[in-house]
KETIKE-279480 format. One record per residue: residue number from 1; residue in three letters; x, y, z of N, C-alpha, C, CB in turn. Coordinates in steps of 0.2 Angstrom, whole numbers, plus 5000, padded with zeros to 4 digits. Each point is the difference from the previous one (the first is absolute). Glycine has a CB too. Example, Ala and Ser with C-alpha at 12.3 -4.5 7.8 and 13.67 -1.06 7.14 Angstrom:
2
(1; 'ala'; (5066; 4972; 5039); (4996; 5006; 5000); (5004; 5006; 5000); (4991; 4994; 5006))
(2; 'ser'; (5007; 5011; 4990); (5004; 5006; 5001); (4996; 5005; 5003); (5006; 4997; 4990))
% end
This chain:
161
(1; 'met'; (5701; 5028; 5863); (5000; 5007; 4996); (4996; 5000; 4994); (5012; 5001; 5004))
(2; 'val'; (4990; 4992; 4991); (4994; 5001; 4996); (4992; 5001; 5001); (5007; 4994; 4995))
(3; 'leu'; (4990; 5003; 5009); (4995; 5001; 5001); (4998; 5008; 5005); (5002; 4986; 4998))
(4; 'leu'; (5002; 5017; 5004); (5000; 5008; 5001); (5001; 5003; 4995); (5004; 4999; 5010))
(5; 'ala'; (5000; 5000; 4985); (5000; 5003; 4993); (4993; 4999; 4996); (5013; 4997; 5000))
(6; 'leu'; (4985; 4998; 5002); (4993; 4999; 4995); (4995; 5002; 5003); (5004; 4990; 4994))
(7; 'ala'; (4996; 5011; 5013); (4995; 5003; 5004); (5000; 5008; 4999); (5002; 4990; 5008))
(8; 'ile'; (5003; 5012; 4991); (5000; 5008; 4999); (4999; 5001; 4993); (5008; 5003; 5008))
(9; 'thr'; (4993; 4993; 4987); (4997; 5002; 4993); (4993; 4999; 5002); (5009; 4996; 4992))
(10; 'ala'; (4987; 4998; 5010); (4992; 5001; 5000); (4998; 5005; 5004); (4998; 4988; 4999))
(11; 'leu'; (5006; 5015; 5007); (4997; 5006; 5003); (4999; 5006; 4997); (5004; 4996; 5009))
(12; 'asp'; (5002; 5004; 4985); (5001; 5005; 4996); (4994; 5001; 4996); (5013; 4997; 5002))
(13; 'gln'; (4985; 4996; 4994); (4996; 5000; 4996); (4994; 5000; 5002); (5007; 4997; 4995))
(14; 'leu'; (4992; 5002; 5011); (4992; 5000; 5003); (4999; 5007; 5002); (4999; 4988; 5005))
(15; 'thr'; (5005; 5016; 4998); (4999; 5007; 5000); (4999; 5004; 4994); (5005; 4999; 5009))
(16; 'lys'; (4998; 4999; 4985); (4999; 5003; 4994); (4995; 4999; 4997); (5010; 4999; 4998))
(17; 'ala'; (4987; 4994; 5002); (4994; 4999; 4998); (4995; 5003; 5004); (5004; 4989; 4995))
(18; 'ala'; (4996; 5013; 5011); (4995; 5003; 5004); (4999; 5007; 4997); (5001; 4992; 5010))
(19; 'ile'; (5004; 5013; 4990); (5001; 5007; 4998); (4997; 4999; 4993); (5011; 5005; 5008))
(20; 'val'; (4989; 4991; 4987); (4999; 5001; 4994); (4993; 4999; 4999); (5011; 4997; 4996))
(21; 'ala'; (4985; 4998; 5010); (4994; 4998; 4999); (4996; 5006; 5003); (5003; 4987; 5001))
(22; 'trp'; (5000; 5015; 5005); (4997; 5007; 5004); (5001; 5007; 4997); (5002; 4994; 5009))
(23; 'leu'; (5003; 5008; 4989); (5002; 5006; 4998); (5001; 5000; 4992); (5004; 5003; 5012))
(24; 'pro'; (4992; 5003; 4985); (5001; 5001; 4993); (5008; 5004; 4999); (4985; 5001; 4998))
(25; 'glu'; (5018; 4996; 4996); (5007; 5003; 5001); (5000; 5006; 4998); (5005; 4991; 4997))
(26; 'gly'; (4999; 5013; 5008); (5002; 5007; 5002); (4995; 5003; 5006); (5004; 5001; 4987))
(27; 'ala'; (4992; 4996; 5016); (4996; 5000; 5006); (5005; 4999; 5006); (4990; 4996; 4994))
(28; 'ser'; (5008; 5008; 5010); (5003; 5000; 5006); (4995; 5000; 5006); (5009; 5005; 4994))
(29; 'his'; (4991; 4991; 5012); (4997; 5001; 5006); (5003; 5000; 5005); (4993; 4996; 4996))
(30; 'pro'; (5005; 5009; 5010); (5006; 5001; 5005); (4998; 4993; 5005); (5002; 5014; 5001))
(31; 'ile'; (5005; 4984; 5003); (4999; 4995; 5004); (5002; 5003; 5007); (5001; 4990; 4991))
(32; 'val'; (5003; 5015; 5009); (5002; 5002; 5007); (5000; 5008; 4998); (5007; 4989; 5005))
(33; 'asp'; (4988; 5014; 4997); (4999; 5008; 4999); (5007; 5004; 4999); (4989; 5000; 5007))
(34; 'his'; (5012; 5003; 4987); (5006; 5004; 5000); (5006; 4997; 5000); (4995; 5008; 5004))
(35; 'val'; (5007; 4986; 4996); (5006; 4995; 5000); (4999; 4995; 4995); (5003; 5002; 5011))
(36; 'leu'; (4994; 4994; 4988); (4998; 4993; 4994); (4995; 5000; 4998); (5004; 4993; 5005))
(37; 'trp'; (4996; 5005; 4988); (4995; 5001; 4995); (5001; 4993; 4996); (5000; 5016; 4999))
(38; 'phe'; (4995; 4981; 5000); (5000; 4994; 4994); (4999; 5003; 4993); (4995; 4991; 5007))
(39; 'thr'; (5010; 5009; 4989); (4998; 5004; 4994); (5003; 4995; 4996); (5000; 5012; 5002))
(40; 'his'; (4994; 4985; 4991); (5003; 4996; 4996); (5004; 5003; 4994); (4992; 4993; 5004))
(41; 'leu'; (5013; 5004; 4995); (5005; 5005; 4994); (5003; 4993; 4998); (5004; 5013; 5005))
(42; 'arg'; (4998; 4989; 4988); (5004; 4993; 4997); (5006; 5003; 4997); (4990; 4993; 4996))
(43; 'asn'; (5016; 5005; 5006); (5006; 5002; 5000); (5003; 4995; 4994); (5000; 5004; 5014))
(44; 'ser'; (5004; 4998; 4982); (5004; 4998; 4994); (5007; 5000; 5003); (4992; 5005; 4990))
(45; 'gly'; (5011; 4998; 5016); (5007; 4998; 5002); (4999; 4996; 5006); (5005; 5011; 4995))
(46; 'ala'; (5002; 4990; 5009); (5001; 4997; 5004); (4998; 5002; 5007); (5007; 4997; 4993))
(47; 'ala'; (4996; 5000; 5013); (4997; 5003; 5006); (5000; 5007; 5001); (5003; 4989; 5005))
(48; 'phe'; (4992; 5014; 4998); (5000; 5006; 5001); (4998; 5006; 4993); (5008; 4994; 5009))
(49; 'ser'; (4990; 5002; 4986); (4999; 5004; 4994); (5006; 5001; 4997); (4990; 5007; 5004))
(50; 'thr'; (5017; 4990; 4998); (5006; 5002; 4996); (5000; 4995; 4993); (5007; 5005; 5011))
(51; 'met'; (4998; 4997; 4985); (4999; 4996; 4992); (4996; 5000; 4997); (5006; 4995; 5002))
(52; 'arg'; (4988; 5009; 4997); (4995; 5000; 4997); (5001; 4998; 4992); (4995; 5010; 5010))
(53; 'gly'; (5002; 4985; 4987); (5001; 4999; 4993); (5005; 4995; 4998); (4998; 5010; 4999))
(54; 'phe'; (5004; 4987; 5008); (5006; 4995; 4998); (4998; 4994; 5003); (5009; 5008; 5000))
(55; 'ser'; (4983; 4989; 4999); (4998; 4995; 5002); (5004; 4993; 4996); (4989; 5007; 5003))
(56; 'gly'; (5013; 4993; 4992); (5003; 4994; 4998); (5008; 4998; 5004); (4993; 5002; 4988))
(57; 'leu'; (5010; 5004; 5014); (5006; 5000; 5004); (4998; 4998; 5007); (5005; 5009; 4993))
(58; 'leu'; (4989; 4993; 5010); (4996; 4999; 5005); (4999; 4991; 5002); (4995; 5013; 4997))
(59; 'val'; (5003; 4985; 4997); (4998; 4993; 5000); (5006; 4996; 5000); (4989; 5003; 4994))
(60; 'leu'; (5017; 5000; 5003); (5006; 4995; 5000); (5003; 5001; 5005); (5002; 5001; 4989))
(61; 'ala'; (4997; 5004; 5016); (5002; 5002; 5007); (4996; 4996; 5004); (5004; 5012; 4998))
(62; 'ala'; (4990; 4987; 5002); (4998; 4995; 5004); (5001; 4993; 5001); (4993; 5008; 4999))
(63; 'leu'; (5008; 4991; 4993); (5003; 4992; 5000); (5005; 4999; 5003); (4996; 4998; 4990))
(64; 'val'; (5010; 5007; 5009); (5007; 4999; 5002); (4999; 4999; 5009); (5005; 5009; 4988))
(65; 'gly'; (4990; 4996; 5014); (4999; 5000; 5008); (4997; 4994; 5002); (5000; 5011; 5001))
(66; 'val'; (4996; 4985; 4995); (4997; 4994; 5004); (5007; 4995; 5000); (4986; 5002; 4995))
(67; 'ile'; (5016; 4997; 4997); (5006; 4996; 5000); (5005; 5001; 5006); (4998; 4999; 4987))
(68; 'ala'; (5003; 5006; 5015); (5006; 5003; 5005); (4997; 4996; 5006); (5003; 5012; 4996))
(69; 'phe'; (4992; 4989; 5006); (4995; 4997; 5005); (5000; 4994; 5000); (4993; 5009; 5000))
(70; 'leu'; (5007; 4987; 4995); (5000; 4993; 5000); (5008; 4997; 5001); (4990; 5000; 4991))
(71; 'ala'; (5016; 5004; 5007); (5005; 4999; 5000); (5003; 5001; 5007); (5000; 5003; 4988))
(72; 'val'; (4997; 5002; 5018); (5002; 5002; 5006); (4996; 4994; 5004); (5002; 5014; 4997))
(73; 'val'; (4992; 4985; 5000); (4997; 4992; 5005); (5006; 4994; 5000); (4986; 5003; 4994))
(74; 'val'; (5013; 4996; 4999); (5005; 4995; 4997); (5007; 4998; 5005); (4996; 5004; 4989))
(75; 'arg'; (5008; 5003; 5012); (5007; 5000; 5003); (4999; 5000; 5007); (5005; 5005; 4991))
(76; 'asp'; (4988; 4995; 5011); (4999; 4998; 5009); (5001; 5007; 5004); (5005; 4986; 4999))
(77; 'pro'; (4992; 5019; 5000); (5001; 5007; 5002); (4999; 5000; 5007); (4996; 5004; 4991))
(78; 'gly'; (5007; 5002; 5013); (4999; 5002; 5006); (4993; 5000; 5001); (5011; 5005; 4999))
(79; 'arg'; (4986; 4995; 5006); (4992; 5001; 5003); (4998; 5007; 4996); (4999; 4993; 5014))
(80; 'trp'; (5003; 5011; 4987); (4999; 5007; 4999); (5000; 5003; 4992); (5005; 5000; 5013))
(81; 'ser'; (5001; 4997; 4985); (5001; 5002; 4993); (4996; 4995; 4996); (5011; 5004; 5001))
(82; 'gly'; (4987; 4991; 5000); (4994; 4995; 4998); (4994; 5004; 5000); (5006; 4990; 5004))
(83; 'leu'; (4992; 5011; 5001); (4994; 5004; 5002); (5000; 5007; 4995); (5000; 4996; 5014))
(84; 'gly'; (5005; 5008; 4986); (5001; 5006; 4997); (4998; 4999; 4992); (5009; 5003; 5009))
(85; 'ala'; (4994; 4991; 4989); (5000; 4997; 4994); (4992; 4997; 4998); (5014; 4997; 5002))
(86; 'ala'; (4983; 5001; 5001); (4992; 4997; 5000); (4997; 5005; 4999); (5000; 4992; 5008))
(87; 'phe'; (5001; 5015; 4995); (4996; 5006; 5000); (5001; 5003; 4993); (5001; 5003; 5012))
(88; 'val'; (5005; 4997; 4986); (5002; 5003; 4993); (4997; 4995; 4996); (5012; 5008; 5002))
(89; 'ala'; (4988; 4986; 4997); (4997; 4996; 4995); (4994; 4999; 5000); (5008; 4996; 5001))
(90; 'gly'; (4989; 5005; 5004); (4992; 5001; 5000); (4997; 5007; 4998); (5000; 4992; 5011))
(91; 'gly'; (5003; 5012; 4990); (5000; 5006; 4999); (5002; 5000; 4991); (5003; 5006; 5014))
(92; 'ala'; (5001; 4993; 4983); (5002; 4998; 4994); (4995; 4998; 4995); (5009; 4998; 5005))
(93; 'leu'; (4989; 4995; 4999); (4994; 4995; 4996); (4994; 5005; 5001); (5005; 4987; 5003))
(94; 'gly'; (4993; 5017; 5001); (4993; 5003; 4999); (5001; 5006; 4996); (4997; 4995; 5011))
(95; 'asn'; (5008; 5008; 4989); (5000; 5005; 4993); (5000; 4998; 4993); (5006; 5006; 5008))
(96; 'leu'; (4998; 4988; 4993); (5001; 4997; 4993); (4994; 4996; 4998); (5012; 4998; 5004))
(97; 'thr'; (4984; 5000; 5000); (4993; 4997; 4999); (4996; 5006; 4998); (5001; 4991; 5008))
(98; 'asp'; (4999; 5014; 4995); (4996; 5006; 4997); (5002; 5003; 4993); (4998; 5002; 5013))
(99; 'arg'; (5008; 4998; 4986); (5003; 5003; 4994); (4997; 4994; 4994); (5012; 5008; 5007))
(100; 'leu'; (4989; 4986; 4994); (4998; 4995; 4995); (4993; 5001; 4998); (5010; 4992; 5005))
(101; 'val'; (4985; 5007; 5000); (4994; 5000; 5001); (4996; 5007; 4996); (5004; 4992; 5012))
(102; 'arg'; (4999; 5014; 4991); (4998; 5008; 4998); (5004; 5001; 4994); (4997; 5004; 5011))
(103; 'gly'; (5003; 4994; 4983); (5004; 5002; 4995); (5004; 4996; 4997); (4999; 5009; 5005))
(104; 'gly'; (5005; 4987; 4998); (5004; 4996; 4996); (5007; 5001; 5003); (4992; 4999; 4989))
(105; 'pro'; (5014; 4999; 5009); (5007; 5000; 5003); (5003; 5007; 4997); (5002; 4985; 5002))
(106; 'ile'; (4996; 5018; 4993); (5002; 5006; 4996); (4997; 5006; 5004); (5002; 4993; 4988))
(107; 'his'; (4990; 5007; 5011); (4997; 5006; 5003); (4995; 4999; 5004); (5001; 5006; 4992))
(108; 'gly'; (5002; 4989; 5012); (4995; 4999; 5008); (5002; 5005; 5005); (4999; 4986; 4999))
(109; 'thr'; (4996; 5014; 5006); (4999; 5005; 5006); (4999; 4997; 5005); (4996; 5008; 4994))
(110; 'val'; (5005; 4994; 5011); (4998; 4995; 5008); (4995; 5006; 5002); (5013; 4992; 5004))
(111; 'val'; (4982; 5006; 5001); (4995; 5004; 5004); (5005; 5004; 5006); (4988; 4991; 4999))
(112; 'asp'; (5011; 5014; 5002); (5003; 5004; 5006); (4994; 5002; 5004); (5010; 5004; 4995))
(113; 'phe'; (4989; 4997; 5011); (4996; 5003; 5003); (5000; 5003; 5009); (4994; 4993; 4989))
(114; 'ile'; (5013; 5006; 5011); (5002; 5001; 5008); (5002; 5008; 4998); (5005; 4986; 5005))
(115; 'asp'; (4990; 5018; 4998); (5002; 5007; 4998); (4999; 5005; 5007); (4997; 4998; 4987))
(116; 'phe'; (5009; 5005; 5014); (5001; 5004; 5006); (5001; 5006; 4998); (5004; 4991; 5006))
(117; 'his'; (4996; 5012; 4987); (4999; 5006; 4997); (5007; 5004; 5000); (4988; 4999; 5004))
(118; 'phe'; (5016; 5001; 5001); (5008; 5001; 5000); (5003; 4996; 4995); (5000; 5003; 5010))
(119; 'trp'; (4999; 4991; 4989); (5005; 4994; 4997); (4996; 4998; 4994); (5007; 4995; 5011))
(120; 'pro'; (4996; 5003; 4984); (4997; 4995; 4995); (4996; 4996; 5003); (5009; 5000; 4992))
(121; 'ala'; (4985; 4997; 5005); (4997; 4995; 5001); (5002; 4993; 5000); (4994; 5007; 4998))
(122; 'phe'; (5005; 4988; 5005); (5004; 4994; 5000); (4994; 4994; 5001); (5012; 5007; 5006))
(123; 'asn'; (4993; 4987; 4995); (4994; 4995; 5001); (5003; 4995; 5005); (4995; 5001; 4988))
(124; 'val'; (5003; 4992; 5014); (5003; 4995; 5004); (5006; 4998; 4998); (4989; 4996; 5002))
(125; 'ala'; (5012; 5003; 4991); (5005; 4997; 4997); (5007; 5005; 5000); (4991; 4994; 4993))
(126; 'asp'; (5007; 5013; 5007); (5006; 5004; 5000); (5001; 4999; 5008); (4998; 5008; 4989))
(127; 'ser'; (4998; 4992; 5016); (5003; 5001; 5006); (5003; 4994; 5002); (4992; 5008; 5003))
(128; 'ala'; (5006; 4986; 4994); (5003; 4994; 5002); (5008; 5001; 4997); (4988; 4993; 4999))
(129; 'ile'; (5013; 5010; 4995); (5005; 4999; 4997); (5007; 5005; 5004); (4990; 4997; 4989))
(130; 'thr'; (5006; 5009; 5015); (5004; 5005; 5002); (5001; 4997; 5008); (4997; 5010; 4991))
(131; 'ile'; (4998; 4988; 5012); (5002; 4993; 5006); (5005; 4997; 4999); (4991; 4998; 5002))
(132; 'gly'; (5009; 4998; 4993); (5005; 4994; 4999); (5007; 5002; 4999); (4991; 4994; 4993))
(133; 'ala'; (5010; 5013; 5003); (5006; 5002; 4998); (5004; 5002; 5007); (4995; 5003; 4988))
(134; 'ile'; (4999; 5001; 5016); (5005; 5002; 5006); (5001; 4995; 5005); (4996; 5011; 5000))
(135; 'val'; (5001; 4982; 5000); (5001; 4995; 5004); (5007; 4997; 4998); (4989; 4998; 5001))
(136; 'ile'; (5010; 5001; 4991); (5008; 4997; 4997); (5005; 5005; 5003); (4995; 4995; 4989))
(137; 'leu'; (5004; 5012; 5010); (5007; 5004; 5001); (5000; 5000; 5007); (5000; 5006; 4990))
(138; 'leu'; (4997; 4994; 5015); (5000; 5000; 5008); (5005; 4991; 5001); (4986; 5009; 5003))
(139; 'ala'; (5011; 4987; 4994); (5004; 4993; 5001); (5005; 5000; 4997); (4991; 4994; 5000))
(140; 'ser'; (5011; 5010; 4995); (5007; 5000; 4998); (5004; 5003; 5004); (4998; 5000; 4989))
(141; 'phe'; (5002; 5003; 5016); (5004; 5003; 5005); (4999; 4996; 5007); (4999; 5012; 4993))
(142; 'phe'; (4996; 4983; 5008); (5000; 4998; 5005); (4999; 4992; 5001); (4997; 5011; 5002))
(143; 'glu'; (5000; 4985; 4992); (5003; 4993; 4999); (5006; 4999; 4998); (4989; 4998; 4998))
(144; 'lys'; (5015; 4996; 5006); (5006; 4999; 4997); (4999; 4995; 4994); (5005; 5002; 5012))
(145; 'pro'; (4998; 4998; 4983); (4999; 4997; 4993); (5002; 4993; 5003); (5002; 5010; 4991))
(146; 'arg'; (4994; 4984; 5005); (5001; 4995; 5001); (5005; 4997; 4995); (4989; 5000; 5004))
(147; 'arg'; (5016; 4995; 4999); (5003; 4997; 4996); (5001; 4994; 4996); (5002; 5006; 5006))
(148; 'ile'; (4998; 4992; 4987); (4997; 4995; 4998); (5008; 4995; 5003); (4989; 5006; 4988))
(149; 'glu'; (5008; 4988; 5013); (5004; 4994; 5001); (5004; 4998; 4995); (4992; 4997; 5008))
(150; 'ala'; (5015; 5002; 4992); (5003; 4999; 4995); (5003; 4992; 5002); (5002; 5014; 4997))
(151; 'glu'; (4998; 4982; 4997); (5005; 4994; 5001); (4998; 4996; 5006); (5010; 5007; 4994))
(152; 'gly'; (4984; 4994; 5010); (4997; 4997; 5005); (5003; 5002; 5007); (4998; 4990; 4993))
(153; 'glu'; (5006; 5015; 5007); (5002; 5005; 5005); (4994; 5002; 5005); (5009; 5004; 4993))
(154; 'pro'; (4991; 4996; 5012); (4993; 5004; 5004); (5001; 5008; 4998); (4998; 4992; 5011))
(155; 'asp'; (4997; 5011; 4990); (4999; 5006; 4998); (5005; 5006; 5004); (4988; 4996; 4997))
(156; 'asp'; (5013; 5001; 5010); (5003; 5004; 5005); (5010; 4997; 5001); (4985; 5002; 5006))
(157; 'ala'; (5015; 4994; 4989); (5007; 4997; 5000); (5006; 5005; 4998); (4993; 4990; 4996))
(158; 'val'; (5011; 5011; 5009); (5006; 5004; 5000); (5007; 4996; 4999); (4994; 5008; 5008))
(159; 'arg'; (5009; 4995; 4986); (5006; 4997; 4998); (5005; 5003; 5004); (4995; 4998; 4988))
(160; 'ser'; (5010; 4998; 5013); (5006; 5003; 5003); (5006; 4999; 4995); (4996; 4998; 5013))
(161; 'ser'; (5008; 5008; 4987); (5004; 5001; 4994); (5007; 4996; 5003); (4995; 5012; 4995))
% end
């Protein structure tokens, strides 16, 4: 799962670097006529342009997200909740990297570029965080929680009273 999180971070950074190299800030290029554009924008807020101006708080939230991912991995999560946590961590690391590189922890911005014109522009990291959160939510309904073995008893031991 750690490799998946790192791969998502790398994909996010690669796509942002390509947009920065290809399009001047503020420029837009149609990808699918009347549906999808790549638009080079800088966002000081969170996913989908919410919380603008709270970069310091968002840096802290990203760090908490990555630590939470590590906690989930250490406690041996279910397959789906671990997958969701990897997506959230990869996205959080991608946007955290952007903020630190593009202005620092207090005034940093992220590059947004996926633009449908009816929704705020976003990036690969935002998508990964959203997908991961949905997977974790669904896993909470369908995955059985794993019990930690206590005092050498097997996981499925049944005590009789």
